[in-house]
C-alpha positions in Angstrom: -37.6 16.2 5.2 -36.4 12.8 3.9 -32.7 13.7 4.2 -32.7 13.2 7.9 -34.6 10.0 8.3 -33.0 6.9 9.7 -33.7 4.9 6.5 -31.6 7.2 4.4 -28.5 6.6 6.6 -28.6 2.8 6.2 -27.4 2.7 2.6 -24.6 5.2 3.5 -23.4 3.0 6.3 -23.5 -0.1 4.1 -21.5 1.8 1.5 -19.0 3.0 4.0 -18.6 -0.5 5.3 -18.2 -1.8 1.7 -15.5 0.8 1.0 -13.7 -0.1 4.2 -13.7 -3.8 3.3 -12.5 -3.0 -0.2 -9.6 -0.9 1.1 -8.7 -3.7 3.6 -8.7 -6.3 0.8 -6.5 -4.0 -1.3 -4.0 -3.3 1.4 -3.8 -7.0 2.3 -3.2 -7.9 -1.3 -0.6 -5.1 -1.7 1.2 -6.2 1.5 1.3 -9.9 0.3 2.6 -8.8 -3.2 5.2 -6.5 -1.7 6.4 -9.2 0.7 6.9 -11.5 -2.3 8.8 -8.7 -4.1 11.0 -8.2 -1.0 11.7 -12.0 -0.9 12.6 -11.8 -4.6 14.7 -8.7 -4.0 12.8 -6.7 -6.5 12.2 -3.0 -5.9 10.2 -2.0 -9.0 6.8 -3.8 -9.1 6.1 -5.4 -12.4 9.8 -6.3 -13.1 9.8 -9.6 -11.2 8.8 -11.8 -14.1 6.8 -14.8 -13.0 8.2 -14.9 -9.4 5.1 -13.2 -7.8 2.5 -13.8 -10.5 -0.2 -15.1 -8.1 0.3 -12.3 -5.6 0.3 -9.8 -8.4 -2.9 -11.1 -9.8 -4.7 -10.8 -6.5 -3.2 -7.3 -6.0 -4.5 -6.2 -9.4 -7.9 -7.7 -8.8 -8.4 -6.0 -5.4 -7.0 -2.6 -6.0 -7.9 0.3 -8.3 -5.4 1.1 -11.1 -4.8 4.5 -9.6 -4.0 3.0 -6.2 -1.7 0.4 -7.7 0.2 3.2 -9.5 0.5 5.2 -6.3 1.6 2.2 -4.1 4.2 1.1 -6.7 5.6 4.6 -6.9 5.7 5.0 -3.1 7.6 1.6 -2.9 10.3 2.9 -5.2 10.5 6.2 -3.4 10.7 4.5 0.0 13.6 2.4 -1.2 15.4 5.5 -2.5 14.9 7.2 0.9 16.4 4.3 3.0 20.1 5.3 2.6 19.2 9.0 3.2 17.3 8.1 6.4 20.2 5.9 7.6 22.7 8.7 6.9 20.5 11.2 8.8 20.2 8.8 11.8 24.0 8.3 11.8 24.5 12.1 11.7 22.0 12.6 14.5 23.7 10.0 16.7 27.1 11.6 16.1 25.7 15.1 17.0 24.5 13.7 20.3 27.9 12.4 21.3 29.7 14.5 23.9 
C-alpha cells in the first residue's frame, strides 16, 4: 500500500513546515502592527490613518483575511476586558485581607 511509504510522508512534512512558517510570519507581522497601534494609542485596527501603514501592509500580506478579522476582534475584546480583570484582581486582593 502506498499510503504508508516513507516517500508519501515527505510532502506532508514539507507542508506542515510551510504552514508553521506561514503562521510564524503572520504572528510576527501581527505583533509588529499591534505594537505600532499601541504606540499610537489606537485600539481598533484600521482606524490609525497613516501612522502604522508599513506595519499594516506587512500584516495584511502575511495573514489570511479570516485571521486578520479574528485578531482585530480579539484586540478590541482584550481592551474591553482590561478594566474588568483589574476590578476582579482588586476584589480578590480585598477578599484575601484578614
